[in-house]
C-alpha positions in Angstrom: -6.7 15.9 -16.2 -6.5 12.1 -15.2 -4.3 12.7 -12.2 -6.8 15.4 -11.1 -9.7 13.2 -11.1 -7.6 10.3 -9.3 -6.4 12.6 -6.5 -9.9 14.0 -6.0 -11.4 10.5 -5.8 -8.6 9.5 -3.2 -9.3 12.6 -1.3 -13.1 12.0 -1.1 -12.3 8.4 0.2 -10.5 9.6 3.3 -12.3 10.4 6.3 -13.2 14.1 7.5 -11.4 15.9 10.3 -7.6 15.8 10.0 -5.5 18.7 9.1 -2.2 18.7 7.1 1.0 19.2 8.9 4.1 20.0 7.0 6.4 19.4 10.1 8.3 16.1 9.7 10.3 14.3 12.6 11.2 11.6 10.5 11.6 10.7 6.7 9.6 7.5 7.0 5.8 7.6 7.7 3.9 4.6 8.8 1.1 3.8 6.4 -1.9 1.4 6.1 -3.8 0.1 3.1 -7.0 2.1 3.2 -8.7 0.6 0.0 -8.3 -1.2 -3.2 -10.0 0.4 -5.9 -10.6 0.8 -9.9 -9.5 4.2 -11.2 -10.4 4.5 -14.8 -10.8 0.5 -15.1 -7.0 0.4 -13.5 -6.5 -1.2 -10.0 -4.8 0.8 -7.3 -4.0 0.6 -3.9 -4.7 3.7 -1.7 -2.3 3.9 1.5 -2.8 6.5 4.0 -0.9 7.7 7.3 -3.0 7.1 10.8 -4.5 10.5 11.0 -5.1 10.4 7.5 -3.7 13.7 6.6 -1.3 12.2 3.8 -1.8 9.5 1.4 0.0 7.4 -1.5 -1.7 6.1 -4.5 0.1 3.4 -6.5 -1.5 1.6 -9.6 -1.0 -2.2 -9.5 -1.8 -5.2 -11.6 -5.2 -6.9 -11.0 -3.2 -10.0 -10.1 -1.5 -8.1 -7.5 -4.8 -6.3 -6.1 -5.9 -9.8 -5.7 -3.1 -11.0 -3.9 -3.2 -7.9 -1.4 -6.9 -8.4 -0.9 -6.5 -12.0 -0.3 -3.8 -11.3 2.4 -6.0 -8.8 4.0 -9.2 -10.5 4.4 -9.1 -13.6 1.8 -10.0 -16.9 2.5 -7.4 -19.6 3.7 -6.5 -21.7 0.9 -5.5 -25.4 1.0 -2.6 -24.8 -0.8 -0.4 -21.6 -0.2 0.1 -18.9 -2.9 3.4 -17.4 -3.7 3.3 -14.6 -1.1 2.0 -17.1 1.6 4.9 -19.3 0.8 7.3 -16.7 1.2 6.1 -16.1 4.7 5.9 -19.8 5.4 9.6 -20.2 4.5 10.7 -17.2 6.3 9.0 -18.5 9.6 10.2 -22.2 9.0 14.0 -20.6 8.8 13.5 -18.6 12.1 13.1 -15.3 10.0 10.5 -12.6 10.3 9.4 -9.7 8.1 9.9 -6.5 10.3 8.7 -3.9 7.8 8.5 -2.8 4.5 9.7 0.5 3.2 8.4 2.5 -0.2 11.6 4.1 -0.7 11.2 6.3 -4.0 9.5 7.0 -7.2 11.9 6.9 -10.3 10.8 7.1 -13.9 7.1 6.6 -12.9 8.0 3.4 -10.9 7.9 2.9 -7.3 10.6 1.0 -5.4 10.6 -0.7 -2.2 12.5 -2.6 0.3 11.5 -5.7 2.5 13.2 -5.7 5.8 13.8 -9.4 7.3 15.3 -10.5 10.7 16.9 -13.7 11.5 19.1 -14.4 14.4 19.3 -10.7 15.4 20.4 -9.5 12.0 18.5 -7.5 9.5 18.6 -7.7 6.0 16.7 -5.7 3.3 15.7 -7.0 -0.2 14.6 -5.0 -3.0 11.1 -5.8 -4.3 8.0 -4.5 -6.1 6.0 -2.5 -3.6 3.1 -4.4 -4.8 4.7 -7.8 -3.6 6.1 -6.2 -0.5 2.4 -4.8 0.5 1.1 -8.3 -0.2 3.8 -10.0 2.0 3.4 -7.4 4.6 -0.5 -7.9 5.1 0.2 -11.5 5.4 2.8 -11.1 8.0 1.5 -8.2 10.0 4.5 -6.0 9.0 4.1 -2.4 9.3 4.4 -0.5 5.9 6.5 2.8 5.9 7.1 5.3 2.9 9.5 8.1 2.5 7.6 11.3 3.4 8.6 12.9 -0.1 6.2 10.4 -1.8 3.1 11.4 0.1 0.6 14.0 -0.7 -1.3 16.0 1.4 -5.1 15.4 2.0 -6.8 18.9 1.2 -9.0 19.3 4.3 -11.6 21.2 2.1 -12.4 18.5 0.1 -12.7 16.0 3.0 -16.2 15.1 4.0 -18.1 16.5 1.0 -19.2 13.1 0.2 -20.8 10.6 2.7 -19.1 7.4 2.8 -16.8 6.0 0.4 -17.6 3.8 -2.8 -16.6 0.4 -2.8 -15.0 -0.4 -6.3 -14.6 -4.1 -7.0 -12.0 -5.5 -9.0 -13.7 -7.1 -12.1 -11.5 -7.0 -15.2 -8.0 -8.6 -15.9 -5.1 -6.3 -17.0 -2.6 -3.9 -15.6 -1.8 -0.2 -15.5 1.2 1.6 -13.9 4.0 0.2 -12.4 5.1 -1.0 -9.1 
């Protein structure tokens, strides 16, 4: 029952108008962070494809939700936080985060890779998706997910609610695994 409520909430947050297509030209789908939200007092990140036909909802810790939010629109701090420091180190070493990929869901845990290019070579590093997202939003890196991880947006549920509620992150704690 909880997942049905969570999925309905995600569907209502998406804008009306898109129709789901089952055709896939590539196994990787470009996503963007649509919203950070609370679902049953647990923080989650909602990722959507550009036509907002498919989505991925991941539960993350409050710490990681704040790290992602700060990377998206947070204030510049005098001293770098961990995800900022990673970007600074990479730039100083002549490297660049080229993309992140959310690769699989295994035993209720999502997995991700961070692609880094240096001297024309690309290396991929295993990472928690929440860390990868925090790094991606700070470095302007595109976000991709395996198409099998995405759920279709039911067009009949889109647009039934005007506007999307903004659910602030207010508590400490963590649910779900990334």
